[in-house]
C-alpha positions as semicolon CSV with decimal commas, in nm:
position;residue;x (nm);y (nm);z (nm)
1;M;1,222;-7,785;-18,381
2;N;1,448;-7,497;-18,485
3;P;1,240;-7,252;-18,696
4;W;1,316;-7,018;-18,982
5;I;1,471;-6,674;-18,956
6;Y;1,267;-6,388;-19,103
7;D;1,492;-6,088;-19,162
8;F;1,649;-5,851;-19,413
9;A;1,984;-6,027;-19,368
10;A;2,107;-6,331;-19,174
11;Y;2,444;-6,503;-19,154
12;D;2,570;-6,837;-19,035
13;Y;2,823;-6,763;-18,762
14;G;2,810;-7,116;-18,630
15;I;2,438;-7,085;-18,550
16;R;2,310;-7,412;-18,405
17;P;2,009;-7,485;-18,178
18;V;2,228;-7,564;-17,878
19;G;1,952;-7,515;-17,619
20;L;1,721;-7,756;-17,798
21;L;1,998;-8,011;-17,833
22;R;2,078;-7,991;-17,461
23;I;1,713;-8,067;-17,393
24;G;1,732;-8,353;-17,641
25;S;2,035;-8,499;-17,469
26;H;1,865;-8,474;-17,131
27;L;1,545;-8,641;-17,257
28;R;1,740;-8,913;-17,433
29;G;1,920;-8,982;-17,106
30;A;1,580;-9,027;-16,943
31;G;1,486;-9,292;-17,202
32;C;1,299;-9,079;-17,457
33;E;1,332;-9,106;-17,833
34;I;1,397;-8,765;-17,989
35;E;1,402;-8,617;-18,337
36;L;1,524;-8,278;-18,459
37;L;1,363;-8,076;-18,735
38;D;1,607;-7,792;-18,806
39;C;1,496;-7,534;-19,062
40;L;1,850;-7,392;-19,070
41;E;2,025;-7,718;-19,149
42;D;2,232;-7,775;-19,462
43;C;2,444;-7,463;-19,422
44;S;2,766;-7,647;-19,509
45;K;2,771;-7,534;-19,873
46;N;2,939;-7,215;-19,997
47;R;3,169;-7,171;-19,697
48;D;3,383;-6,856;-19,692
49;E;3,749;-6,826;-19,592
50;S;3,662;-6,816;-19,221
51;G;3,469;-7,142;-19,245
52;F;3,120;-6,992;-19,218
53;S;2,856;-7,046;-19,484
54;K;2,545;-6,887;-19,633
55;I;2,194;-6,977;-19,523
56;R;1,938;-7,071;-19,785
57;K;1,677;-6,802;-19,835
58;E;1,357;-6,716;-20,021
59;K;1,187;-6,380;-20,056
60;A;0,901;-6,338;-19,811
61;A;0,610;-6,097;-19,777
62;K;0,696;-5,806;-19,551
63;P;0,495;-5,746;-19,234
64;V;0,294;-5,423;-19,242
65;I;0,546;-5,259;-19,010
66;F;0,816;-5,306;-19,276
67;E;0,623;-5,179;-19,577
68;G;0,816;-4,852;-19,583
69;I;1,155;-5,025;-19,574
70;D;1,302;-5,032;-19,926
71;R;1,492;-5,358;-19,887
72;P;1,398;-5,718;-19,970
73;Y;1,279;-5,933;-19,681
74;Y;1,361;-6,303;-19,663
75;R;1,269;-6,629;-19,499
76;Y;1,602;-6,798;-19,423
77;G;1,616;-7,175;-19,404
78;M;1,437;-7,478;-19,540
79;P;1,182;-7,420;-19,823
80;L;0,823;-7,455;-19,702
81;G;0,749;-7,752;-19,929
82;E;1,050;-7,941;-19,800
83;F;0,946;-7,862;-19,443
84;D;0,595;-8,000;-19,500
85;S;0,739;-8,318;-19,649
86;R;0,968;-8,361;-19,350
87;L;0,673;-8,317;-19,114
88;D;0,482;-8,591;-19,295
89;G;0,769;-8,829;-19,221
90;I;0,757;-8,776;-18,845
91;S;0,541;-8,996;-18,626
92;D;0,315;-8,825;-18,373
93;P;0,530;-8,698;-18,084
94;D;0,434;-8,680;-17,717
95;W;0,579;-8,330;-17,683
96;I;0,726;-8,060;-17,907
97;F;0,991;-7,805;-17,813
98;V;1,046;-7,499;-18,032
99;S;1,322;-7,241;-17,994
100;C;1,344;-6,880;-18,110
101;G;1,653;-6,660;-18,112
102;M;1,635;-6,287;-18,182
103;T;1,316;-6,119;-18,060
104;Y;1,232;-5,996;-18,411
105;W;1,263;-6,348;-18,556
106;Y;0,939;-6,453;-18,389
107;P;0,743;-6,480;-18,720
108;G;0,943;-6,795;-18,796
109;A;0,850;-6,955;-18,464
110;K;0,488;-6,851;-18,501
111;L;0,464;-7,006;-18,850
112;A;0,634;-7,322;-18,726
113;I;0,388;-7,363;-18,440
114;E;0,095;-7,310;-18,678
115;K;0,223;-7,586;-18,906
116;L;0,297;-7,817;-18,613
117;R;-0,058;-7,765;-18,486
118;R;-0,207;-7,860;-18,822
119;R;0,008;-8,171;-18,846
120;F;0,006;-8,298;-18,487
121;G;-0,320;-8,164;-18,348
122;K;-0,319;-8,127;-17,971
123;T;0,039;-8,237;-17,904
124;P;0,169;-7,986;-17,644
125;V;0,415;-7,726;-17,777
126;T;0,665;-7,548;-17,552
127;L;0,842;-7,235;-17,680
128;G;1,175;-7,125;-17,533
129;G;1,479;-6,919;-17,623
130;I;1,581;-6,555;-17,625
131;Y;1,256;-6,421;-17,775
132;P;1,019;-6,561;-17,508
133;T;1,267;-6,476;-17,233
134;L;1,290;-6,108;-17,329
135;C;0,935;-6,067;-17,468
136;Y;0,740;-6,307;-17,249
137;E;0,399;-6,136;-17,264
138;H;0,418;-6,099;-17,642
139;A;0,515;-6,465;-17,681
140;V;0,227;-6,576;-17,460
141;S;-0,029;-6,381;-17,662
142;E;0,112;-6,423;-18,014
143;S;0,316;-6,742;-18,052
144;G;0,039;-7,003;-18,022
145;A;0,251;-7,220;-17,790
146;D;0,088;-7,410;-17,501
147;I;0,376;-7,327;-17,268
148;V;0,607;-7,026;-17,299
149;W;0,927;-7,079;-17,109
150;R;1,120;-6,781;-16,977
151;G;1,491;-6,843;-16,917
152;D;1,682;-7,171;-16,934
153;Y;1,496;-7,495;-16,990
154;L;1,742;-7,686;-16,777
155;D;1,915;-7,640;-16,444
156;K;2,244;-7,449;-16,487
157;S;2,423;-7,721;-16,290
158;L;2,388;-7,941;-16,596
159;F;2,611;-7,694;-16,780
160;F;2,865;-7,630;-16,506
161;E;2,898;-7,961;-16,324
162;K;2,815;-8,256;-16,548
163;A;2,945;-8,411;-16,869
164;F;2,632;-8,299;-17,047
165;Y;2,688;-8,266;-17,421
166;P;2,423;-8,137;-17,662
167;A;2,282;-8,404;-17,896
168;Y;2,495;-8,287;-18,188
169;D;2,457;-8,626;-18,355
170;L;2,113;-8,502;-18,467
171;L;2,266;-8,223;-18,676
172;A;2,298;-8,270;-19,051
173;D;2,626;-8,075;-19,056
174;R;2,886;-8,125;-18,783
175;T;3,179;-7,966;-18,968
176;M;3,173;-7,672;-18,725
177;L;3,023;-7,694;-18,375
178;P;2,953;-7,444;-18,096
179;I;3,124;-7,482;-17,760
180;Q;3,101;-7,283;-17,439
181;L;3,337;-7,244;-17,143
182;T;3,152;-6,968;-16,956
183;R;2,799;-6,838;-16,909
184;G;2,695;-6,478;-16,858
185;C;2,913;-6,169;-16,832
186;P;3,043;-5,975;-16,529
187;F;2,984;-5,642;-16,705
188;R;2,654;-5,457;-16,736
189;C;2,671;-5,266;-17,064
190;S;2,370;-5,045;-17,127
191;Y;2,293;-5,197;-17,468
192;C;2,353;-5,567;-17,392
193;A;2,108;-5,828;-17,259
194;S;2,368;-6,085;-17,148
195;S;2,302;-6,011;-16,780
196;V;1,926;-6,041;-16,839
197;L;1,960;-6,382;-17,001
198;N;2,227;-6,504;-16,756
199;P;2,226;-6,292;-16,436
200;A;2,538;-6,452;-16,287
201;F;2,875;-6,521;-16,448
202;G;3,012;-6,873;-16,416
203;S;3,271;-7,098;-16,574
204;R;3,307;-7,468;-16,644
205;D;3,609;-7,681;-16,563
206;P;3,839;-7,629;-16,867
207;L;3,928;-7,998;-16,857
208;G;3,561;-8,080;-16,913
209;L;3,549;-7,859;-17,221
210;F;3,871;-8,009;-17,354
211;E;3,726;-8,360;-17,317
212;E;3,411;-8,243;-17,495
213;V;3,611;-8,107;-17,790
214;M;3,812;-8,429;-17,812
215;Y;3,486;-8,625;-17,812
216;Y;3,346;-8,426;-18,105
217;E;3,667;-8,468;-18,302
218;R;3,671;-8,841;-18,236
219;E;3,301;-8,905;-18,298
220;F;3,224;-8,658;-18,580
221;G;3,564;-8,557;-18,716
222;T;3,492;-8,196;-18,619
223;K;3,791;-7,965;-18,654
224;D;3,630;-7,619;-18,629
225;F;3,469;-7,482;-18,312
226;V;3,280;-7,161;-18,238
227;F;3,282;-7,014;-17,887
228;Y;2,935;-6,895;-17,781
229;D;3,076;-6,721;-17,470
230;D;3,001;-6,356;-17,389
231;A;3,310;-6,320;-17,166
232;L;3,554;-6,587;-17,282
233;A;3,871;-6,402;-17,181
234;Y;3,748;-6,309;-16,833
235;E;3,930;-6,488;-16,545
236;S;4,152;-6,651;-16,806
237;L;4,397;-6,799;-16,554
238;K;4,141;-7,060;-16,449
239;G;3,939;-7,071;-16,769
240;I;4,049;-7,023;-17,128
241;K;4,427;-7,038;-17,071
242;P;4,430;-7,392;-16,920
243;F;4,193;-7,506;-17,194
244;L;4,418;-7,372;-17,468
245;R;4,727;-7,529;-17,314
246;M;4,551;-7,866;-17,324
247;V;4,457;-7,817;-17,689
248;I;4,814;-7,720;-17,781
249;A;4,965;-8,008;-17,585
250;S;4,729;-8,254;-17,757
251;G;4,891;-8,181;-18,093
252;R;4,549;-8,174;-18,263
253;T;4,501;-7,950;-18,565
254;L;4,186;-7,761;-18,468
255;S;4,052;-7,411;-18,534
256;F;3,851;-7,178;-18,310
257;H;3,630;-6,875;-18,378
258;T;3,501;-6,594;-18,154
259;P;3,206;-6,423;-18,331
260;N;3,063;-6,302;-17,998
261;G;3,367;-6,081;-17,943
262;L;3,652;-6,089;-17,690
263;H;3,705;-5,844;-17,401
264;A;4,010;-5,642;-17,502
265;R;4,110;-5,568;-17,143
266;F;4,195;-5,934;-17,077
267;I;4,399;-6,013;-17,389
268;D;4,746;-6,008;-17,235
269;D;5,062;-6,126;-17,411
270;E;5,028;-6,483;-17,283
271;L;4,668;-6,521;-17,394
272;A;4,750;-6,372;-17,736
273;E;5,025;-6,631;-17,784
274;L;4,794;-6,913;-17,678
275;F;4,530;-6,792;-17,927
276;K;4,788;-6,806;-18,203
277;K;4,927;-7,149;-18,112
278;A;4,576;-7,294;-18,079
279;R;4,485;-7,162;-18,427
280;F;4,221;-6,902;-18,351
281;R;4,092;-6,766;-18,680
282;D;3,931;-6,435;-18,772
283;L;3,945;-6,301;-18,415
284;R;3,670;-6,062;-18,309
285;V;3,734;-5,806;-18,034
286;S;3,453;-5,600;-17,877
287;F;3,508;-5,224;-17,854
288;E;3,194;-5,031;-17,966
289;T;3,338;-4,675;-17,959
290;S;3,657;-4,479;-17,890
291;D;3,469;-4,194;-17,717
292;R;3,579;-4,197;-17,351
293;N;3,255;-4,045;-17,221
294;L;3,044;-4,299;-17,410
295;Q;3,267;-4,583;-17,294
296;S;3,203;-4,478;-16,935
297;S;2,830;-4,412;-16,967
298;T;2,754;-4,740;-17,146
299;G;2,925;-4,970;-16,896
300;A;3,299;-4,898;-16,876
301;K;3,378;-5,241;-17,019
302;V;3,677;-5,133;-17,225
303;T;3,892;-4,827;-17,289
304;S;4,093;-4,718;-17,591
305;L;4,411;-4,805;-17,402
306;D;4,277;-5,156;-17,340
307;L;4,227;-5,199;-17,714
308;K;4,572;-5,064;-17,797
309;N;4,734;-5,309;-17,556
310;A;4,526;-5,602;-17,679
311;L;4,605;-5,538;-18,045
312;R;4,974;-5,491;-17,969
313;N;4,979;-5,827;-17,792
314;L;4,796;-5,998;-18,079
315;K;5,032;-5,845;-18,336
316;E;5,339;-5,954;-18,139
317;A;5,193;-6,306;-18,121
318;G;5,182;-6,317;-18,501
319;F;4,829;-6,208;-18,593
320;Q;4,797;-5,973;-18,890
321;K;4,543;-5,706;-18,973
322;K;4,342;-5,949;-19,185
323;D;4,308;-6,179;-18,881
324;I;4,162;-5,923;-18,636
325;G;3,821;-5,757;-18,653
326;V;3,716;-5,498;-18,396
327;Y;3,343;-5,453;-18,340
328;L;3,217;-5,094;-18,358
329;L;2,855;-5,002;-18,294
330;I;2,672;-4,805;-18,559
331;G;2,324;-4,658;-18,539
332;A;2,294;-4,629;-18,160
333;P;2,083;-4,329;-18,048
334;W;2,379;-4,194;-17,850
335;L;2,626;-4,235;-18,137
336;D;2,646;-4,019;-18,449
337;M;2,806;-4,101;-18,785
338;D;3,095;-3,858;-18,737
339;R;3,190;-4,045;-18,421
340;T;3,167;-4,377;-18,604
341;A;3,396;-4,248;-18,881
342;E;3,652;-4,148;-18,618
343;D;3,620;-4,494;-18,458
344;I;3,689;-4,663;-18,794
345;I;3,999;-4,450;-18,846
346;F;4,116;-4,522;-18,490
347;V;4,082;-4,901;-18,524
348;N;4,263;-4,904;-18,858
349;S;4,542;-4,689;-18,714
350;L;4,604;-4,973;-18,468
351;G;4,639;-5,228;-18,748
352;A;4,300;-5,402;-18,724
353;K;3,982;-5,417;-18,932
354;A;3,675;-5,221;-18,826
355;V;3,364;-5,444;-18,817
356;L;3,045;-5,239;-18,801
357;A;2,773;-5,391;-18,583
358;S;2,431;-5,229;-18,624
359;Y;2,260;-5,131;-18,301
360;S;1,943;-5,309;-18,193
361;P;1,727;-5,206;-17,895
362;I;1,692;-5,502;-17,659
363;P;1,419;-5,535;-17,392
364;G;1,550;-5,548;-17,038
365;T;1,856;-5,333;-17,104
366;A;1,921;-4,986;-16,964
367;D;1,914;-4,843;-17,317
368;Y;1,569;-4,988;-17,376
369;G;1,442;-4,828;-17,057
370;S;1,576;-4,493;-17,174
371;L;1,402;-4,535;-17,510
372;I;1,073;-4,602;-17,331
373;D;1,125;-4,302;-17,101
374;G;1,197;-4,089;-17,407
375;G;0,876;-4,197;-17,579
376;I;1,058;-4,360;-17,873
377;L;0,937;-4,709;-17,778
378;D;0,682;-4,839;-17,529
379;K;0,622;-5,164;-17,346
380;A;0,372;-5,274;-17,611
381;T;0,611;-5,216;-17,902
382;D;0,605;-5,505;-18,149
383;P;0,936;-5,695;-18,130
384;L;0,974;-5,644;-18,505
385;W;1,083;-5,290;-18,416
386;H;1,388;-5,438;-18,244
387;N;1,531;-5,521;-18,586
388;K;1,844;-5,312;-18,629
389;T;1,749;-5,204;-18,983
390;V;1,400;-5,083;-18,892
391;F;1,494;-4,920;-18,562
392;A;1,774;-4,716;-18,715
393;E;1,543;-4,588;-18,990
394;L;1,280;-4,504;-18,729
395;L;1,529;-4,272;-18,558
396;K;1,680;-4,132;-18,876
397;P;1,526;-4,186;-19,224
398;S;1,859;-4,120;-19,395
399;Y;2,027;-4,395;-19,192
400;V;2,037;-4,654;-19,471
401;E;2,233;-4,436;-19,709
402;D;2,453;-4,305;-19,427
403;V;2,543;-4,655;-19,311
404;R;2,614;-4,769;-19,667
405;K;2,865;-4,486;-19,702
406;M;3,017;-4,575;-19,366
407;R;3,052;-4,943;-19,459
408;R;3,220;-4,847;-19,787
409;F;3,454;-4,619;-19,593
410;A;3,539;-4,898;-19,349
411;S;3,592;-5,145;-19,635
412;V;3,843;-4,916;-19,806
413;L;4,045;-4,863;-19,489
414;N;4,026;-5,230;-19,390
415;K;4,188;-5,328;-19,721
416;A;4,468;-5,074;-19,687
């Protein structure tokens, strides 16, 4: 079961319960019958130009922690009545697996487990995903699950070595599907939990991914694919470049998206040309800030020169400003609004759009440790405080109005 999202805002960037569906595929291979109840299904309506769509939502009561936040709070996904009806149509299972993404989305998983308990009695429930991995003790005490699983459900060899496709046939909408060539990230940025969730970087055989994409096109008619990778462009000679050459040589008309962000340092002229020929759309490049000292102190992943070179290569390959978004952090405790304004101007001066990504404190990261040491957070902090909206207002009450001004500023320059 893939539960609801409780948040002030949520977007469909190709969100699918891939971990659950890998489990489903594995269990099916062992002879089990499986069924998926996905609260975020039916996102195929109202797609925007990039191919993404809106998620259904209903206003929800705010947790006490959020009472001072002057913004509406929503439950994203299937209406509760529809969910209850769907539950009534499911025969008693032998086991239930529930996933939960962002740490501050746990109210959706908690509600789901409560409803599953009422409907299926003592059927064991296992909770996995990012939330229980990063907030294990909280999940054990608050989720209501029988088993709380920290880390991957399945052996990583099933991802790297075997033709092990998620059970995407269970999805209601297969118009756009997630794919993954690599796991983890070789960098250790102070604000990112990629190395906590996947300590070691590894890559699949690109031929295996190509065969997987061809399978989805043949079986489901899927033409759009979203990369879930954190370091897609890293070691491109043996990874993404061979994959893209296969796609181009196949003559298939497919499209690819990179909402997780690409490492600017590795976008050379050849890779930029392959992106263009393989029909990458609405490219996202990770940058965070143009301040050299901050770049160094937060992980030294990318420099301003790296970004300049990457954008030059993408432009020469045929991408236009409207095709390239550069992620900039906003609201980080080590980043002020004046610096963000300069970053927006810098990105636009290079002929790309500035995409503001609000900062969220993530357990297990170096930043989170600094926030604990500074007395801003503690180990018992409710994961709801990890929400980027609430955390920013905790640090600076005027944040909401400041960020609105900054987003308007970015929007004006991005359209220029």
